[in-house]
NUFISE-255326 format. One record per residue: residue number from 1; residue in three letters; chain; z, x, y of N, C-alpha, C, O, CB in turn. Coordinates in pm, whole numbers. Glycine has a CB too. Layout:
BEGIN
+-----+------+------+--------+--------+--------+--------+--------+--------+--------+--------+--------+--------+--------+--------+--------+--------+--------+
: pos : code : unit :     nZ :     nX :     nY :    caZ :    caX :    caY :     cZ :     cX :     cY :     oZ :     oX :     oY :    cbZ :    cbX :    cbY :
+-----+------+------+--------+--------+--------+--------+--------+--------+--------+--------+--------+--------+--------+--------+--------+--------+--------+
: NUM :  ALA :    A :      Z :      X :      Y :      Z :      X :      Y :      Z :      X :      Y :      Z :      X :      Y :      Z :      X :      Y :
...
+-----+------+------+--------+--------+--------+--------+--------+--------+--------+--------+--------+--------+--------+--------+--------+--------+--------+
//
This chain:
BEGIN
+-----+------+------+--------+--------+--------+--------+--------+--------+--------+--------+--------+--------+--------+--------+--------+--------+--------+
: pos : code : unit :     nZ :     nX :     nY :    caZ :    caX :    caY :     cZ :     cX :     cY :     oZ :     oX :     oY :    cbZ :    cbX :    cbY :
+-----+------+------+--------+--------+--------+--------+--------+--------+--------+--------+--------+--------+--------+--------+--------+--------+--------+
:   1 :  UNK :    A :  -2189 :   1933 :   1814 :  -2204 :   1797 :   1766 :  -2075 :   1746 :   1703 :  -2041 :   1628 :   1717 :  -2318 :   1789 :   1665 :
:   2 :  UNK :    A :  -2002 :   1834 :   1634 :  -1877 :   1794 :   1572 :  -1773 :   1757 :   1677 :  -1691 :   1667 :   1657 :  -1824 :   1906 :   1482 :
:   3 :  UNK :    A :  -1777 :   1828 :   1790 :  -1681 :   1799 :   1896 :  -1707 :   1662 :   1958 :  -1613 :   1589 :   1991 :  -1687 :   1907 :   2004 :
:   4 :  UNK :    A :  -1833 :   1628 :   1974 :  -1867 :   1496 :   2030 :  -1824 :   1386 :   1934 :  -1768 :   1285 :   1976 :  -2019 :   1486 :   2059 :
:   5 :  UNK :    A :  -1850 :   1407 :   1806 :  -1809 :   1308 :   1705 :  -1658 :   1291 :   1702 :  -1607 :   1179 :   1693 :  -1860 :   1349 :   1566 :
:   6 :  UNK :    A :  -1586 :   1403 :   1711 :  -1439 :   1396 :   1712 :  -1388 :   1325 :   1837 :  -1293 :   1248 :   1831 :  -1379 :   1538 :   1703 :
:   7 :  UNK :    A :  -1453 :   1352 :   1951 :  -1412 :   1288 :   2076 :  -1433 :   1137 :   2069 :  -1348 :   1060 :   2113 :  -1490 :   1347 :   2195 :
:   8 :  UNK :    A :  -1546 :   1095 :   2015 :  -1574 :    951 :   2001 :  -1475 :    886 :   1906 :  -1435 :    771 :   1928 :  -1719 :    929 :   1951 :
:   9 :  UNK :    A :  -1435 :    957 :   1802 :  -1336 :    902 :   1709 :  -1199 :    888 :   1776 :  -1128 :    792 :   1751 :  -1324 :    990 :   1584 :
:  10 :  UNK :    A :  -1163 :    985 :   1860 :  -1036 :    977 :   1931 :  -1035 :    858 :   2026 :   -932 :    792 :   2044 :  -1009 :   1108 :   2009 :
:  11 :  UNK :    A :  -1149 :    829 :   2086 :  -1157 :    716 :   2179 :  -1142 :    581 :   2109 :  -1110 :    480 :   2172 :  -1289 :    719 :   2253 :
:  12 :  UNK :    A :  -1164 :    581 :   1978 :  -1163 :    456 :   1900 :  -1263 :    356 :   1959 :  -1224 :    251 :   2010 :  -1020 :    394 :   1897 :
:  13 :  UNK :    A :  -1390 :    391 :   1952 :  -1497 :    315 :   2017 :  -1503 :    170 :   1969 :  -1546 :     83 :   2044 :  -1629 :    382 :   1993 :
:  14 :  UNK :    A :  -1461 :    143 :   1845 :  -1464 :      5 :   1797 :  -1368 :    -82 :   1880 :  -1401 :   -195 :   1916 :  -1427 :     -2 :   1647 :
:  15 :  UNK :    A :  -1251 :    -28 :   1909 :  -1155 :   -104 :   1990 :  -1205 :   -122 :   2132 :  -1185 :   -227 :   2192 :  -1019 :    -32 :   1991 :
:  16 :  UNK :    A :  -1272 :    -20 :   2186 :  -1325 :    -31 :   2321 :  -1436 :   -136 :   2330 :  -1446 :   -210 :   2428 :  -1377 :    106 :   2368 :
:  17 :  UNK :    A :  -1519 :   -142 :   2227 :  -1623 :   -245 :   2224 :  -1562 :   -384 :   2213 :  -1611 :   -479 :   2274 :  -1721 :   -220 :   2107 :
:  18 :  UNK :    A :  -1455 :   -395 :   2138 :  -1385 :   -523 :   2126 :  -1329 :   -566 :   2262 :  -1334 :   -685 :   2296 :  -1271 :   -513 :   2022 :
:  19 :  UNK :    A :  -1277 :   -473 :   2338 :  -1227 :   -503 :   2473 :  -1340 :   -555 :   2561 :  -1324 :   -655 :   2631 :  -1161 :   -377 :   2538 :
:  20 :  UNK :    A :  -1455 :   -488 :   2558 :  -1568 :   -529 :   2642 :  -1619 :   -668 :   2602 :  -1644 :   -752 :   2689 :  -1683 :   -427 :   2631 :
:  21 :  UNK :    A :  -1633 :   -692 :   2474 :  -1682 :   -822 :   2426 :  -1582 :   -933 :   2463 :  -1622 :  -1042 :   2503 :  -1705 :   -820 :   2273 :
:  22 :  UNK :    A :  -1454 :   -905 :   2448 :  -1351 :  -1003 :   2482 :  -1356 :  -1038 :   2630 :  -1345 :  -1156 :   2667 :  -1212 :   -949 :   2445 :
:  23 :  UNK :    A :  -1371 :   -938 :   2715 :  -1376 :   -965 :   2858 :  -1501 :  -1045 :   2896 :  -1493 :  -1136 :   2978 :  -1373 :   -834 :   2936 :
:  24 :  UNK :    A :  -1615 :  -1012 :   2835 :  -1737 :  -1088 :   2862 :  -1723 :  -1234 :   2816 :  -1757 :  -1326 :   2890 :  -1856 :  -1023 :   2791 :
:  25 :  UNK :    A :  -1672 :  -1253 :   2695 :  -1654 :  -1389 :   2645 :  -1554 :  -1468 :   2729 :  -1575 :  -1587 :   2756 :  -1608 :  -1386 :   2500 :
:  26 :  UNK :    A :  -1447 :  -1404 :   2770 :  -1347 :  -1471 :   2853 :  -1409 :  -1516 :   2985 :  -1384 :  -1627 :   3031 :  -1228 :  -1378 :   2880 :
:  27 :  UNK :    A :  -1488 :  -1430 :   3046 :  -1549 :  -1465 :   3175 :  -1651 :  -1578 :   3159 :  -1647 :  -1677 :   3232 :  -1616 :  -1342 :   3237 :
:  28 :  UNK :    A :  -1745 :  -1560 :   3063 :  -1855 :  -1657 :   3053 :  -1817 :  -1785 :   2979 :  -1883 :  -1887 :   2999 :  -1971 :  -1592 :   2984 :
:  29 :  UNK :    A :  -1716 :  -1784 :   2896 :  -1680 :  -1904 :   2820 :  -1559 :  -1977 :   2875 :  -1542 :  -2096 :   2847 :  -1655 :  -1867 :   2677 :
:  30 :  UNK :    A :  -1474 :  -1911 :   2951 :  -1353 :  -1975 :   3001 :  -1351 :  -1983 :   3153 :  -1340 :  -2091 :   3210 :  -1231 :  -1902 :   2950 :
:  31 :  UNK :    A :  -1360 :  -1868 :   3218 :  -1344 :  -1867 :   3364 :  -1461 :  -1936 :   3434 :  -1440 :  -2025 :   3516 :  -1331 :  -1724 :   3414 :
:  32 :  UNK :    A :  -1583 :  -1894 :   3403 :  -1698 :  -1950 :   3474 :  -1713 :  -2101 :   3453 :  -1735 :  -2172 :   3551 :  -1825 :  -1879 :   3428 :
:  33 :  UNK :    A :  -1703 :  -2154 :   3331 :  -1714 :  -2299 :   3315 :  -1600 :  -2376 :   3383 :  -1623 :  -2485 :   3436 :  -1715 :  -2334 :   3167 :
:  34 :  UNK :    A :  -1480 :  -2321 :   3384 :  -1369 :  -2391 :   3448 :  -1386 :  -2397 :   3598 :  -1353 :  -2498 :   3661 :  -1237 :  -2322 :   3414 :
:  35 :  UNK :    A :  -1437 :  -2291 :   3657 :  -1456 :  -2289 :   3802 :  -1571 :  -2380 :   3845 :  -1568 :  -2436 :   3954 :  -1482 :  -2146 :   3850 :
:  36 :  UNK :    A :  -1672 :  -2394 :   3760 :  -1782 :  -2484 :   3793 :  -1736 :  -2629 :   3789 :  -1784 :  -2711 :   3867 :  -1900 :  -2463 :   3695 :
:  37 :  UNK :    A :  -1642 :  -2661 :   3700 :  -1592 :  -2797 :   3689 :  -1519 :  -2843 :   3815 :  -1517 :  -2963 :   3845 :  -1500 :  -2808 :   3571 :
:  38 :  UNK :    A :  -1461 :  -2751 :   3888 :  -1388 :  -2790 :   4010 :  -1472 :  -2763 :   4135 :  -1418 :  -2752 :   4245 :  -1254 :  -2714 :   4019 :
:  39 :  UNK :    A :  -1603 :  -2754 :   4118 :  -1697 :  -2734 :   4229 :  -1668 :  -2607 :   4309 :  -1677 :  -2605 :   4431 :  -1693 :  -2853 :   4323 :
:  40 :  UNK :    A :  -1632 :  -2503 :   4237 :  -1604 :  -2375 :   4301 :  -1691 :  -2270 :   4234 :  -1680 :  -2250 :   4113 :  -1453 :  -2337 :   4293 :
:  41 :  UNK :    A :  -1775 :  -2205 :   4311 :  -1864 :  -2105 :   4254 :  -1791 :  -1972 :   4239 :  -1729 :  -1925 :   4334 :  -1990 :  -2087 :   4342 :
:  42 :  UNK :    A :  -1796 :  -1911 :   4119 :  -1731 :  -1781 :   4100 :  -1790 :  -1676 :   4193 :  -1912 :  -1667 :   4208 :  -1743 :  -1735 :   3954 :
:  43 :  UNK :    A :  -1705 :  -1598 :   4255 :  -1751 :  -1497 :   4349 :  -1769 :  -1360 :   4285 :  -1801 :  -1263 :   4353 :  -1655 :  -1486 :   4464 :
:  44 :  UNK :    A :  -1749 :  -1351 :   4155 :  -1761 :  -1225 :   4085 :  -1904 :  -1209 :   4035 :  -1947 :  -1280 :   3944 :  -1661 :  -1217 :   3969 :
:  45 :  UNK :    A :  -1978 :  -1115 :   4095 :  -2116 :  -1092 :   4051 :  -2117 :  -1012 :   3922 :  -2015 :   -956 :   3881 :  -2197 :  -1019 :   4162 :
:  46 :  UNK :    A :  -2232 :  -1007 :   3859 :  -2244 :   -932 :   3733 :  -2217 :   -784 :   3754 :  -2165 :   -717 :   3664 :  -2383 :   -952 :   3673 :
:  47 :  UNK :    A :  -2251 :   -733 :   3871 :  -2227 :   -592 :   3901 :  -2078 :   -561 :   3899 :  -2036 :   -462 :   3839 :  -2287 :   -555 :   4039 :
:  48 :  UNK :    A :  -1999 :   -646 :   3963 :  -1855 :   -623 :   3968 :  -1788 :   -651 :   3833 :  -1690 :   -586 :   3796 :  -1792 :   -710 :   4075 :
:  49 :  UNK :    A :  -1840 :   -748 :   3761 :  -1789 :   -772 :   3625 :  -1812 :   -649 :   3538 :  -1724 :   -608 :   3463 :  -1858 :   -897 :   3563 :
:  50 :  UNK :    A :  -1930 :   -590 :   3548 :  -1961 :   -468 :   3474 :  -1866 :   -355 :   3512 :  -1817 :   -283 :   3425 :  -2106 :   -425 :   3499 :
:  51 :  UNK :    A :  -1838 :   -340 :   3642 :  -1747 :   -235 :   3687 :  -1605 :   -258 :   3636 :  -1535 :   -162 :   3601 :  -1748 :   -227 :   3840 :
:  52 :  UNK :    A :  -1561 :   -382 :   3633 :  -1428 :   -414 :   3580 :  -1421 :   -379 :   3431 :  -1321 :   -323 :   3385 :  -1394 :   -563 :   3602 :
:  53 :  UNK :    A :  -1524 :   -411 :   3358 :  -1526 :   -381 :   3214 :  -1529 :   -231 :   3190 :  -1458 :   -181 :   3102 :  -1648 :   -448 :   3148 :
:  54 :  UNK :    A :  -1609 :   -158 :   3268 :  -1615 :    -12 :   3253 :  -1479 :     50 :   3286 :  -1434 :    141 :   3217 :  -1725 :     49 :   3345 :
:  55 :  UNK :    A :  -1414 :      1 :   3392 :  -1282 :     53 :   3428 :  -1180 :     25 :   3319 :  -1098 :    112 :   3286 :  -1235 :     -8 :   3561 :
:  56 :  UNK :    A :  -1183 :    -94 :   3262 :  -1090 :   -129 :   3154 :  -1111 :    -40 :   3032 :  -1016 :      5 :   2969 :  -1106 :   -276 :   3115 :
:  57 :  UNK :    A :  -1238 :    -16 :   2999 :  -1270 :     69 :   2885 :  -1225 :    213 :   2910 :  -1172 :    278 :   2820 :  -1422 :     64 :   2855 :
:  58 :  UNK :    A :  -1245 :    261 :   3032 :  -1203 :    398 :   3065 :  -1051 :    412 :   3056 :  -1002 :    513 :   3005 :  -1251 :    436 :   3206 :
:  59 :  UNK :    A :   -979 :    314 :   3106 :   -833 :    320 :   3100 :   -784 :    314 :   2955 :   -694 :    389 :   2916 :   -771 :    204 :   3182 :
:  60 :  UNK :    A :   -843 :    226 :   2875 :   -803 :    215 :   2735 :   -838 :    343 :   2658 :   -760 :    389 :   2575 :   -871 :     94 :   2669 :
:  61 :  UNK :    A :   -955 :    399 :   2685 :   -994 :    524 :   2619 :   -901 :    638 :   2654 :   -863 :    718 :   2568 :  -1137 :    560 :   2656 :
:  62 :  UNK :    A :   -863 :    647 :   2782 :   -767 :    751 :   2824 :   -632 :    729 :   2756 :   -566 :    825 :   2717 :   -751 :    751 :   2977 :
:  63 :  UNK :    A :   -591 :    605 :   2744 :   -466 :    575 :   2674 :   -471 :    617 :   2529 :   -371 :    666 :   2475 :   -435 :    427 :   2684 :
:  64 :  UNK :    A :   -585 :    598 :   2463 :   -601 :    642 :   2324 :   -589 :    793 :   2312 :   -526 :    844 :   2219 :   -736 :    595 :   2268 :
:  65 :  UNK :    A :   -650 :    865 :   2406 :   -643 :   1011 :   2402 :   -500 :   1058 :   2424 :   -452 :   1145 :   2351 :   -736 :   1072 :   2509 :
:  66 :  UNK :    A :   -431 :   1001 :   2521 :   -292 :   1039 :   2548 :   -204 :   1007 :   2428 :   -117 :   1086 :   2392 :   -239 :    967 :   2673 :
:  67 :  UNK :    A :   -226 :    892 :   2367 :   -148 :    853 :   2249 :   -169 :    953 :   2135 :    -73 :    994 :   2071 :   -187 :    712 :   2204 :
:  68 :  UNK :    A :   -293 :    991 :   2110 :   -320 :   1088 :   2003 :   -257 :   1223 :   2034 :   -205 :   1288 :   1943 :   -470 :   1104 :   1982 :
:  69 :  UNK :    A :   -260 :   1265 :   2158 :   -200 :   1393 :   2196 :    -50 :   1394 :   2164 :      0 :   1488 :   2103 :   -223 :   1420 :   2346 :
:  70 :  UNK :    A :     19 :   1289 :   2205 :    162 :   1286 :   2181 :    195 :   1261 :   2034 :    300 :   1305 :   1987 :    226 :   1180 :   2266 :
:  71 :  UNK :    A :    109 :   1190 :   1961 :    132 :   1172 :   1817 :    120 :   1305 :   1743 :    199 :   1334 :   1653 :     31 :   1071 :   1759 :
:  72 :  UNK :    A :     22 :   1386 :   1780 :      7 :   1517 :   1716 :    127 :   1604 :   1747 :    179 :   1673 :   1659 :   -123 :   1587 :   1764 :
:  73 :  UNK :    A :    172 :   1601 :   1872 :    288 :   1679 :   1912 :    413 :   1632 :   1836 :    493 :   1715 :   1792 :    310 :   1668 :   2064 :
:  74 :  UNK :    A :    431 :   1503 :   1820 :    547 :   1450 :   1748 :    539 :   1483 :   1599 :    641 :   1511 :   1536 :    557 :   1298 :   1768 :
:  75 :  UNK :    A :    418 :   1480 :   1543 :    401 :   1511 :   1402 :    434 :   1657 :   1374 :    494 :   1688 :   1272 :    257 :   1480 :   1357 :
:  76 :  UNK :    A :    397 :   1746 :   1464 :    430 :   1888 :   1447 :    582 :   1909 :   1450 :    635 :   1990 :   1374 :    363 :   1973 :   1557 :
:  77 :  UNK :    A :    651 :   1836 :   1536 :    796 :   1849 :   1545 :    866 :   1794 :   1422 :    969 :   1849 :   1382 :    847 :   1779 :   1668 :
:  78 :  UNK :    A :    815 :   1691 :   1361 :    881 :   1632 :   1244 :    853 :   1714 :   1119 :    933 :   1710 :   1025 :    836 :   1488 :   1224 :
:  79 :  UNK :    A :    743 :   1788 :   1114 :    713 :   1870 :    996 :    805 :   1990 :    986 :    823 :   2044 :    877 :    569 :   1916 :    999 :
:  80 :  UNK :    A :    863 :   2033 :   1098 :    950 :   2149 :   1097 :   1082 :   2120 :   1028 :   1142 :   2210 :    969 :    976 :   2198 :   1238 :
:  81 :  UNK :    A :   1128 :   1997 :   1034 :   1256 :   1963 :    973 :   1231 :   1903 :    836 :   1164 :   1800 :    824 :   1337 :   1866 :   1062 :
:  82 :  UNK :    A :   1285 :   1965 :    735 :   1273 :   1914 :    598 :   1407 :   1860 :    554 :   1505 :   1934 :    548 :   1224 :   2024 :    500 :
:  83 :  UNK :    A :   1411 :   1733 :    523 :   1535 :   1669 :    480 :   1543 :   1664 :    331 :   1641 :   1614 :    275 :   1546 :   1529 :    537 :
+-----+------+------+--------+--------+--------+--------+--------+--------+--------+--------+--------+--------+--------+--------+--------+--------+--------+
//
């Protein structure tokens, strides 16, 4: 259970939720209304919108993990040198 909690903390789930909410709001409040105004129906179904959001969250989560890995490695290297 501790490993799962640590993994979720590394992912920074709050930031990932912010990404998902931002993408949903952008689509439904900006893109969709603008396209309706010019008599053009959006071709992006909810299924594909969901897949785009999941892909974005996965990429951002992987970036968070990679960032933490290299931060830990850099922190270990800086602790060895005492000025």
